[in-house]
C-alpha positions as CSV (number, residue, x, y, z in Angstrom):
1,X,0.0,0.3,0.1
2,X,1.5,3.5,-0.5
3,X,1.6,6.4,1.2
4,X,-1.9,8.4,0.7
5,X,-0.5,11.9,1.5
6,X,2.0,11.3,-1.3
7,X,1.5,11.8,-5.0
8,X,3.0,9.7,-7.7
9,X,5.8,12.5,-7.7
10,X,6.3,12.5,-3.4
11,X,4.4,16.2,-3.4
12,X,2.0,16.7,-0.5
13,X,-1.6,16.4,-0.9
14,X,-4.9,15.8,1.0
15,X,-6.4,12.4,0.8
16,X,-9.7,12.4,-2.0
17,X,-12.4,11.2,0.4
18,X,-15.4,12.1,-2.5
19,X,-16.0,8.5,-3.0
20,X,-16.2,7.8,0.6
21,X,-19.6,7.0,1.9
22,X,-20.6,9.1,5.1
23,X,-21.1,7.0,8.3
24,X,-21.2,7.5,12.1
25,X,-17.4,7.9,13.2
26,X,-16.0,7.9,16.9
27,X,-12.8,8.1,18.3
28,X,-11.7,8.7,22.0
29,X,-8.0,9.3,23.2
30,X,-6.7,10.0,26.2
31,X,-3.6,11.8,27.9
32,X,-1.8,12.4,31.3
33,X,-0.6,15.4,33.2
34,X,1.3,14.1,36.5
35,X,2.1,16.7,39.0
36,X,3.2,17.8,42.8
37,X,0.9,16.7,45.1
38,X,0.7,20.3,46.4
39,X,-0.8,21.5,42.6
40,X,-3.3,18.6,42.9
41,X,-4.4,19.8,46.0
42,X,-4.8,23.2,45.1
43,X,-6.9,21.9,42.0
44,X,-9.0,20.2,43.8
45,X,-9.9,22.5,46.2
46,X,-10.1,25.4,43.6
47,X,-7.3,27.7,44.2
48,X,-5.3,27.5,41.6
49,X,-4.8,31.5,41.1
50,X,-5.6,31.4,37.3
51,X,-9.4,29.6,38.3
52,X,-11.0,26.8,37.5
53,X,-8.8,24.4,36.1
54,X,-10.9,21.5,34.7
55,X,-13.2,24.0,32.7
56,X,-10.6,25.9,31.1
57,X,-9.3,22.5,29.9
58,X,-12.6,21.0,28.8
59,X,-13.0,24.1,27.0
60,X,-9.8,24.4,25.2
61,X,-9.9,20.9,24.3
62,X,-13.2,21.0,22.7
63,X,-12.3,24.0,20.8
64,X,-9.1,22.0,19.7
65,X,-11.2,19.4,18.3
66,X,-12.9,21.9,16.3
67,X,-9.8,23.7,15.0
68,X,-8.0,20.2,13.9
69,X,-7.8,20.7,10.5
70,X,-6.1,24.4,10.9
71,X,-3.6,22.8,13.1
72,X,-2.4,19.1,11.3
73,X,-1.6,19.5,7.8
74,X,-3.5,17.7,5.2
75,X,-6.4,17.4,7.9
76,X,-9.7,17.3,6.4
77,X,-12.5,19.5,7.8
78,X,-15.1,17.6,9.4
79,X,-18.7,18.0,10.7
80,X,-18.5,17.4,14.7
81,X,-21.4,16.5,16.4
82,X,-19.8,15.6,19.7
83,X,-16.8,16.0,21.7
84,X,-16.7,15.5,25.1
85,X,-13.8,16.1,27.6
86,X,-13.3,14.1,31.0
87,X,-10.9,15.1,33.7
88,X,-10.4,12.3,36.7
89,X,-8.0,13.1,39.1
90,X,-6.1,9.9,40.3
91,X,-4.9,11.2,43.4
92,X,-2.3,8.6,44.8
93,X,-0.1,9.1,41.9
94,X,-0.9,13.1,41.9
95,X,-2.4,12.6,38.0
96,X,-4.8,14.1,36.0
97,X,-6.5,11.7,33.6
98,X,-7.8,13.1,30.6
99,X,-10.3,11.5,27.8
100,X,-11.7,12.9,25.0
101,X,-14.8,11.5,22.9
102,X,-15.5,13.0,19.2
103,X,-18.2,11.6,17.4
104,X,-19.0,12.8,13.5
105,X,-20.8,11.4,10.6
106,X,-18.7,12.3,7.6
107,X,-16.3,10.2,5.2
108,X,-13.2,10.4,7.5
109,X,-12.5,9.8,11.0
110,X,-12.3,11.7,14.0
111,X,-9.3,10.1,15.5
112,X,-7.0,13.5,14.9
113,X,-9.7,15.7,16.5
114,X,-9.8,13.2,19.8
115,X,-6.1,13.4,20.0
116,X,-5.9,16.8,19.3
117,X,-8.6,17.7,22.2
118,X,-6.8,16.0,24.7
119,X,-3.1,17.6,23.9
120,X,-4.6,20.8,24.4
121,X,-6.4,20.0,27.3
122,X,-3.2,19.1,29.0
123,X,-1.0,22.0,27.9
124,X,-4.2,24.1,29.2
125,X,-4.0,22.3,32.6
126,X,0.0,22.9,32.4
127,X,-0.4,26.7,31.4
128,X,-3.0,27.0,34.6
129,X,-0.8,25.5,36.7
130,X,3.1,26.3,35.8
131,X,3.1,29.2,38.4
132,X,3.1,26.6,41.1
133,X,4.7,23.9,39.4
134,X,6.9,23.9,36.2
135,X,7.6,20.2,36.9
136,X,4.4,18.9,35.7
137,X,4.3,16.1,33.0
138,X,2.5,15.6,30.3
139,X,2.5,11.8,29.1
140,X,0.7,9.1,27.3
141,X,-1.4,10.5,24.9
142,X,-2.7,7.6,22.9
143,X,-6.0,6.8,20.7
144,X,-7.8,4.8,22.9
145,X,-10.5,3.6,20.4
146,X,-11.9,4.4,16.9
147,X,-15.2,2.8,15.6
148,X,-16.9,4.0,11.8
149,X,-15.7,3.4,8.0
150,X,-14.5,0.9,5.8
151,X,-11.5,-0.2,8.7
152,X,-13.9,-0.9,11.3
153,X,-13.5,-0.5,15.4
154,X,-9.5,-0.2,16.4
155,X,-9.8,-0.8,20.4
156,X,-6.5,-0.5,22.3
157,X,-5.4,-2.8,24.2
158,X,-4.6,-2.7,27.8
159,X,-1.0,-1.9,28.8
160,X,0.5,-4.4,31.2
């Protein structure tokens, strides 16, 4: 199978999806942000100087999903029907676990939108908290699941 984003001369091109069928497609992705225990406490008590970290990260993630085609070269503009961001504190690890779910009825998948959403949500958490913790780490940005389209369903196997 050849590379889909290159023409016969090796020039970059957007993949032609005009012949593809519109189907329901969904993708989910996750990322983590690990921090000092004191940083987690400030977030959970709502005392971070810049404001509500979870609300800002959710909004940023949703906005980022909607602008994925502007950020990723050759990515198609797709009509998003759902973008959801869930942030779960994992207290013993001092980690925030971010999950996005993106849904569309279109000719191409929403994987890049889901990955972009969690990436920008994680970056927003870092930005909101960097004044008190510059050692935060953003990790494990991965596609969890995708469904719809010709290639069917992909579900990431849990790592041991």
